[in-house]
MIVEX-525699 format. One record per residue (C-alpha): y, z, x; residue in one letter. Coordinates in nm, 2 decimals, padded with zeros to 4 digits. Layout:
<bakols>
{north = Y | up = Z | east = X | residuo = a}
...
</bakols>
This chain:
<bakols>
{north = 03.27 | up = 01.91 | east = -02.01 | residuo = m}
{north = 02.95 | up = 01.80 | east = -01.82 | residuo = l}
{north = 02.71 | up = 02.04 | east = -01.70 | residuo = h}
{north = 02.52 | up = 02.02 | east = -01.36 | residuo = v}
{north = 02.22 | up = 02.21 | east = -01.37 | residuo = i}
{north = 02.03 | up = 02.30 | east = -01.05 | residuo = l}
{north = 01.64 | up = 02.41 | east = -01.11 | residuo = h}
{north = 01.56 | up = 02.64 | east = -00.82 | residuo = c}
{north = 01.74 | up = 02.45 | east = -00.52 | residuo = p}
{north = 01.63 | up = 02.49 | east = -00.21 | residuo = e}
{north = 01.91 | up = 02.33 | east = 00.06 | residuo = i}
{north = 02.21 | up = 02.52 | east = 00.07 | residuo = p}
{north = 02.40 | up = 02.23 | east = 00.20 | residuo = q}
{north = 02.36 | up = 02.02 | east = -00.11 | residuo = n}
{north = 02.45 | up = 02.28 | east = -00.36 | residuo = t}
{north = 02.73 | up = 02.34 | east = -00.17 | residuo = g}
{north = 02.83 | up = 01.98 | east = -00.16 | residuo = n}
{north = 02.73 | up = 01.94 | east = -00.55 | residuo = i}
{north = 02.96 | up = 02.27 | east = -00.58 | residuo = g}
{north = 03.25 | up = 02.08 | east = -00.43 | residuo = r}
{north = 03.20 | up = 01.76 | east = -00.67 | residuo = m}
{north = 03.17 | up = 02.02 | east = -00.91 | residuo = c}
{north = 03.49 | up = 02.19 | east = -00.87 | residuo = a}
{north = 03.64 | up = 01.84 | east = -00.81 | residuo = f}
{north = 03.51 | up = 01.69 | east = -01.15 | residuo = t}
{north = 03.59 | up = 01.99 | east = -01.35 | residuo = g}
{north = 03.21 | up = 02.05 | east = -01.42 | residuo = s}
{north = 03.06 | up = 02.36 | east = -01.46 | residuo = r}
{north = 02.75 | up = 02.40 | east = -01.23 | residuo = l}
{north = 02.48 | up = 02.62 | east = -01.34 | residuo = h}
{north = 02.21 | up = 02.74 | east = -01.10 | residuo = l}
{north = 01.90 | up = 02.86 | east = -01.21 | residuo = i}
{north = 01.69 | up = 03.10 | east = -01.00 | residuo = h}
{north = 01.47 | up = 03.14 | east = -00.78 | residuo = p}
{north = 01.65 | up = 02.95 | east = -00.52 | residuo = m}
{north = 01.59 | up = 02.88 | east = -00.15 | residuo = g}
{north = 01.88 | up = 03.06 | east = -00.06 | residuo = f}
{north = 02.13 | up = 03.30 | east = -00.12 | residuo = r}
{north = 02.47 | up = 03.26 | east = -00.28 | residuo = i}
{north = 02.64 | up = 03.43 | east = 00.01 | residuo = t}
{north = 02.46 | up = 03.20 | east = 00.28 | residuo = d}
{north = 02.72 | up = 03.05 | east = 00.49 | residuo = a}
{north = 02.58 | up = 02.69 | east = 00.52 | residuo = a}
{north = 02.67 | up = 02.68 | east = 00.12 | residuo = l}
{north = 03.03 | up = 02.78 | east = 00.18 | residuo = k}
{north = 03.10 | up = 02.57 | east = 00.47 | residuo = r}
{north = 02.99 | up = 02.26 | east = 00.25 | residuo = a}
{north = 03.19 | up = 02.39 | east = -00.04 | residuo = g}
{north = 03.47 | up = 02.48 | east = 00.15 | residuo = m}
{north = 03.78 | up = 02.57 | east = -00.03 | residuo = d}
{north = 03.67 | up = 02.40 | east = -00.32 | residuo = y}
{north = 03.43 | up = 02.71 | east = -00.39 | residuo = w}
{north = 03.71 | up = 02.91 | east = -00.54 | residuo = k}
{north = 03.82 | up = 02.64 | east = -00.79 | residuo = s}
{north = 03.44 | up = 02.61 | east = -00.89 | residuo = l}
{north = 03.35 | up = 02.71 | east = -01.25 | residuo = d}
{north = 02.96 | up = 02.84 | east = -01.14 | residuo = i}
{north = 02.70 | up = 03.02 | east = -01.33 | residuo = i}
{north = 02.38 | up = 03.18 | east = -01.22 | residuo = e}
{north = 02.08 | up = 03.25 | east = -01.46 | residuo = h}
{north = 01.81 | up = 03.44 | east = -01.35 | residuo = e}
{north = 01.53 | up = 03.17 | east = -01.47 | residuo = n}
{north = 01.52 | up = 02.90 | east = -01.73 | residuo = w}
{north = 01.48 | up = 03.13 | east = -02.01 | residuo = e}
{north = 01.84 | up = 03.31 | east = -01.92 | residuo = a}
{north = 01.95 | up = 02.97 | east = -01.90 | residuo = f}
{north = 01.89 | up = 02.87 | east = -02.25 | residuo = e}
{north = 01.97 | up = 03.20 | east = -02.44 | residuo = k}
{north = 02.33 | up = 03.19 | east = -02.21 | residuo = s}
{north = 02.66 | up = 03.15 | east = -02.39 | residuo = e}
{north = 02.80 | up = 02.93 | east = -02.13 | residuo = y}
{north = 02.45 | up = 02.66 | east = -02.17 | residuo = a}
{north = 02.56 | up = 02.32 | east = -02.27 | residuo = p}
{north = 02.62 | up = 02.25 | east = -02.64 | residuo = k}
{north = 02.48 | up = 01.87 | east = -02.59 | residuo = g}
{north = 02.18 | up = 01.73 | east = -02.49 | residuo = k}
{north = 01.97 | up = 01.79 | east = -02.20 | residuo = l}
{north = 01.93 | up = 01.52 | east = -01.94 | residuo = w}
{north = 01.68 | up = 01.53 | east = -01.66 | residuo = l}
{north = 01.70 | up = 01.29 | east = -01.32 | residuo = m}
{north = 01.39 | up = 01.22 | east = -01.22 | residuo = t}
{north = 01.24 | up = 00.91 | east = -01.03 | residuo = t}
{north = 00.95 | up = 00.96 | east = -01.30 | residuo = h}
{north = 01.17 | up = 00.80 | east = -01.55 | residuo = a}
{north = 01.16 | up = 00.50 | east = -01.75 | residuo = n}
{north = 01.54 | up = 00.47 | east = -01.84 | residuo = v}
{north = 01.79 | up = 00.37 | east = -01.62 | residuo = g}
{north = 02.10 | up = 00.57 | east = -01.55 | residuo = l}
{north = 02.33 | up = 00.26 | east = -01.67 | residuo = w}
{north = 02.14 | up = 00.29 | east = -02.04 | residuo = e}
{north = 02.19 | up = 00.66 | east = -02.07 | residuo = a}
{north = 02.43 | up = 00.75 | east = -02.38 | residuo = k}
{north = 02.63 | up = 01.08 | east = -02.25 | residuo = f}
{north = 02.85 | up = 01.28 | east = -02.45 | residuo = e}
{north = 03.10 | up = 01.54 | east = -02.37 | residuo = d}
{north = 02.91 | up = 01.84 | east = -02.33 | residuo = g}
{north = 02.56 | up = 01.73 | east = -02.22 | residuo = d}
{north = 02.38 | up = 01.85 | east = -01.92 | residuo = g}
{north = 02.24 | up = 01.71 | east = -01.64 | residuo = i}
{north = 01.96 | up = 01.85 | east = -01.48 | residuo = i}
{north = 01.82 | up = 01.80 | east = -01.13 | residuo = f}
{north = 01.50 | up = 01.97 | east = -00.98 | residuo = g}
{north = 01.49 | up = 02.11 | east = -00.61 | residuo = n}
{north = 01.46 | up = 01.90 | east = -00.33 | residuo = e}
{north = 01.09 | up = 02.00 | east = -00.23 | residuo = g}
{north = 00.92 | up = 01.95 | east = -00.57 | residuo = h}
{north = 01.16 | up = 01.80 | east = -00.83 | residuo = g}
{north = 01.12 | up = 01.95 | east = -01.16 | residuo = a}
{north = 00.85 | up = 02.11 | east = -01.35 | residuo = p}
{north = 00.60 | up = 01.93 | east = -01.56 | residuo = d}
{north = 00.71 | up = 02.18 | east = -01.85 | residuo = w}
{north = 01.07 | up = 02.05 | east = -01.81 | residuo = l}
{north = 00.98 | up = 01.70 | east = -01.84 | residuo = h}
{north = 00.79 | up = 01.82 | east = -02.15 | residuo = d}
{north = 01.10 | up = 01.96 | east = -02.27 | residuo = k}
{north = 01.37 | up = 01.70 | east = -02.20 | residuo = v}
{north = 01.12 | up = 01.41 | east = -02.34 | residuo = g}
{north = 01.28 | up = 01.09 | east = -02.35 | residuo = e}
{north = 01.61 | up = 01.21 | east = -02.19 | residuo = r}
{north = 01.46 | up = 01.16 | east = -01.86 | residuo = r}
{north = 01.69 | up = 00.89 | east = -01.65 | residuo = v}
{north = 01.62 | up = 00.74 | east = -01.33 | residuo = r}
{north = 01.90 | up = 00.63 | east = -01.03 | residuo = i}
{north = 01.83 | up = 00.27 | east = -01.01 | residuo = p}
{north = 01.71 | up = 00.12 | east = -00.67 | residuo = s}
{north = 01.78 | up = -00.19 | east = -00.54 | residuo = f}
{north = 01.51 | up = -00.36 | east = -00.35 | residuo = e}
{north = 01.54 | up = -00.60 | east = -00.06 | residuo = r}
{north = 01.27 | up = -00.84 | east = 00.11 | residuo = e}
{north = 01.07 | up = -00.62 | east = 00.42 | residuo = g}
{north = 01.21 | up = -00.32 | east = 00.32 | residuo = v}
{north = 00.99 | up = -00.06 | east = 00.17 | residuo = p}
{north = 01.08 | up = 00.14 | east = -00.15 | residuo = q}
{north = 01.18 | up = 00.47 | east = -00.08 | residuo = l}
{north = 01.07 | up = 00.76 | east = -00.33 | residuo = r}
{north = 01.42 | up = 00.92 | east = -00.34 | residuo = s}
{north = 01.78 | up = 00.98 | east = -00.28 | residuo = l}
{north = 01.91 | up = 01.31 | east = -00.14 | residuo = n}
{north = 01.98 | up = 01.57 | east = -00.40 | residuo = l}
{north = 02.37 | up = 01.60 | east = -00.31 | residuo = s}
{north = 02.41 | up = 01.20 | east = -00.34 | residuo = t}
{north = 02.20 | up = 01.15 | east = -00.67 | residuo = a}
{north = 02.43 | up = 01.41 | east = -00.79 | residuo = a}
{north = 02.77 | up = 01.22 | east = -00.71 | residuo = g}
{north = 02.63 | up = 00.89 | east = -00.87 | residuo = i}
{north = 02.49 | up = 01.07 | east = -01.16 | residuo = a}
{north = 02.82 | up = 01.29 | east = -01.24 | residuo = v}
{north = 03.01 | up = 01.01 | east = -01.20 | residuo = y}
{north = 02.87 | up = 00.76 | east = -01.39 | residuo = e}
{north = 02.82 | up = 01.04 | east = -01.69 | residuo = a}
{north = 03.19 | up = 01.08 | east = -01.66 | residuo = l}
{north = 03.28 | up = 00.73 | east = -01.68 | residuo = r}
{north = 03.06 | up = 00.72 | east = -02.00 | residuo = k}
{north = 03.23 | up = 01.01 | east = -02.17 | residuo = i}
{north = 03.56 | up = 00.89 | east = -02.09 | residuo = n}
{north = 03.53 | up = 00.55 | east = -02.22 | residuo = g}
{north = 03.57 | up = 00.36 | east = -01.94 | residuo = k}
</bakols>
């Protein structure tokens, strides 16, 4: 199983979309509080639609509670960040690993970068002449790319 970990997400629609993807892929979704919305938010439910009932979701009061949880990933933790030297295509994901995503406004805190060390991964960007380099992708888009690449590697494809 792959674990998708959202650290203090702020936008319910992104969380709903990621939840839908997790339900579809059989991945477990971990939500680390505090969040910028309540889980009952209509926008979150609308984005997740009927998939929400099929979602394996666990909420954690904070990072420490996540680490102590019996449901926490047993494998390695990877942090998706624009501040990484390792590209997504080079990461060696395995069954039981967790992929952490920081929140939409601030990304992941420095202590979380330190915690994962060299397991910080970025999604490569493809530059075009005359087009300015953009900062990052939307959270739910980045999660979709990362989860499907990790599952491709875990399943040996």
